[in-house]
C-alpha positions, 0 to 999 in steps of 0.5 A: 696154925701156924705164924708164917710172918712176924704178926701173921698167922695162917690155918686150913680147915676143910670146908664141908660145903665145897669139899676141899680145904679153905684158908684164913689168917690172923693178923696180931701184928696190927692194932687192933688184930683182925681175921681174914675170911675166918673159919674156926681152927681145928684146935678150936677158938682156944688157940685164938684166944692164946694169941689175942681177941681179934676185934675185926674180921674182914671178908674178901667177899659175902661167900667168905662169911664162914665162921665169922659169927662164932668169932662174933659171939666169943670175942664180940668181933666186928664182921666187915663186908664190902657194902655190895654184898650185905644183901647175903646176910640175913641180918645186915646190921651185924655186918659193917660195910666198906667200900673200895679204897677205905682204910679199915681199923688196924690200917688194912686197905681194901682194894678193888677187884670185882668181876667175879662179884661186885664186892670182890675185894683184896685186903693189902696188909702193911706188915713184913713188907707188905701182905696181900690178901686175895679171895676168889680172884686167885687161887693157889694149887701147889706152885701154880696160881690160877683163876677159878674153873670156867663154870665158876666164871659165869656165862663169859668166862673169857670176859671175866678172866679179861676183867680179873687180869685188868683188875690184878694188874692194878693191884701190882701198883702196890708194893707187896711181898707175900700173898695170902689166899682163901683158896691155897696156901700162902706164898711168902717172899716174891708174891708180887713177882709171882702175880705179876707172871700170872697175870702176864701168862694166864690164858685168854 
């Protein structure tokens, strides 16, 4: 777990279900502090408690519920997901709904992505020149930004990629400098321009 920006911490953990590392973030620079797509760090919940008691956990889509219940049990963390994804949870009364366009506690804004699933959301974090957290819409592998493989894009991958590019172009209207990914390490500095190049250069 490391501090990547003032008030922003990042860590990766191995996700047994998909057989690869996934990424989570803790935002301490906002009031109240919040988690993004959380899994428990390898050091345990205690490393979080040394920094803060996160009051909220925001999911970029329903599949990123991950270890959210562990934080709820430990700290009373409120879990949030776009309303369209609430059917995934056995007791949706424990997950708070938001809509695209909502400003969430701490000033984080839920921005629409969709395409992959109705609730796919980008989260704008108003810190350090602006941070944009992406779920499954874009992944980072080494120094490359990618869409997920075609077999995860449904029956018409070309149409899904086209829709994602349209959504991502709208996100470029937001002023941000850094990118967080649910799948891949953060992109610190120049993130908006890097995302623009990806959108303009990605294959049909």
